[in-house]
C-alpha positions, 0 to 999 in steps of 0.5 A: 500500500505504501509503495502504491501511494509513493507511485501515486505521489510520483505521478500525481499530475498524471493521476489528476489529469486522468481523473479530470478526463473521467469526470468530464466524460461522466458529465457529458454522458449523463448530460447527453442521456438526460438531454440537458447538455449545453441547453439554454432556458427559453420562454416560448412566445406562443401557446403550444398547438394544443388538442388537434381536434377543433372547430370555429364554434365548438369547444372542449368542455368538462363534465356536462357544462357545454359552452354557449357560442353566439354568432352575430349578423347585420342581416335583418330578414330571411333565414341565415346560414352559418358555416360550422367547421370541424378541423384536425388542428388547433385553431391557434395553429392551423399548420400543425395537423393531426397525423394519421394515415386514415385521417381524423374520424369523428361523429357529429350530432345536432339538435334544436333546443330551447332555453327555459329558466337557464336550462337547455332542453330539446324542443321535443322534450314533453316533460319540460317543454310546453306544447306551445314551444313545440308547435312553434318550433315545428314551423321554423326552418332550422337545419344542418347540411354537410357541404365540404370535405377538406375544401372539396365539395362532395356529393355523399351524405349531403342531405339537408337535415331538418332540426325543427322537430327536435330530434337529434340528427347525426353525421356518423363516420365523418373523416377529415382527409389526412395530410399527404407526405410530399404534397401541399398541405390540404385544407384539414377542415370539414364544413357544415351549413347551419341554417337559422330560421328568419325568426332569429332576426325578428324583433318579437322573439318569444322563445330562445332557440339554440342548436346543440352541436357535438363532435366525438372523435372516433380514432381511439386517441385519448388525446382528442377531446369531445367538442360541443356548443349551444350555438345561437344567432343574434341580430346586430342592432346599429343606430350609426355605423361603428366597429368595436373590439373586445376580448372574448370572455370564456372563463378565467383569462389569467389561466389561459395561454391564448385569447380571441379578440373579437372585432364586430360592427358595420360600416366601411372604414379602417380599424386600427388594432394596437397591442403591447408586444411585451405581453401578447403576440397577434396571430401571424396567420391572421396578419398574413391572410389579410395582407396587413402591415405591422408597424412597431412603435417607439418604446414608451416610458415604461419600455413597453413596445406597442405595435399596430396594423390598419384593417380595412372593413366593410359591411361584407364581413361583420365580424373578425376573430384575432388570436392572441398569445400570452408572451410574458410568463410573469405578466399579469393577465387578469385583464388582457384588454389593457394590452390591446385596443382598437379604434375605428375610422369611417371612410371619407 
């Protein structure tokens, strides 16, 4: 043992170098195995893609509490048709598609309901709905039709299905076409035409009718959630031409990673949308689709960098939805409206 220590002392530098190399090697092996070797901590400026099964109206829900969703029109007479979508991507990230060789399959159901004292009932519910309501609904024109598959019109299952009787109608075994490797990305969207009776645009509505919509994925993938909503129509009443913007209030704002900013109104002109880029980002897809030019302003006294764009509007489109993304993980998002605003200027 003494001889061993003597030899080690004699070659101490060599021993130290070998130990150092071994230590570095072990560190590199451990770091490579755990995936943390030479990694910098970063903060994502956009929410993750989320669940790749979505709709422009239906949303995922918990328990039996299905969210309500309203659509607004400046149309004043006649029946109104709304295009409902079912998509194989998150609404916040249309370029991230659900990957499956056979596509994304699901069942869709629709049913006309009436809201009574805060609760929803199918209009044919004899236990909770009066004869007067059921007879009134029978005379109305509420319907749903499957109109397109991945952006291409189809002939199969294209029947107009009436909803006024209150029976649940179904579109079983629906499929959103899969993405084909090497080809351009297909639409990833199935569309349905929802028709509301002209009664919804009248001034003397006695009953509150809603269309209950539910889509249930059938791929057997537990990451895909059911989506649903009670959809209803409201008429925009405008005394003077005007546009306004608002954050869509849909539960606790502070806990969400993304938000919808709604622009609604009538009249021709320009809306300037302005936001604090230290706290939120605006959907680049919306900006690109509308050919908008984003202007970056000089930092204010609190070092906030505001940006804005000018969006031309007219009576042809009475509503826009702009996706916003939480950017500062340490920011206060209890009132997102302080980070975004809009102003409208009428065309001269």
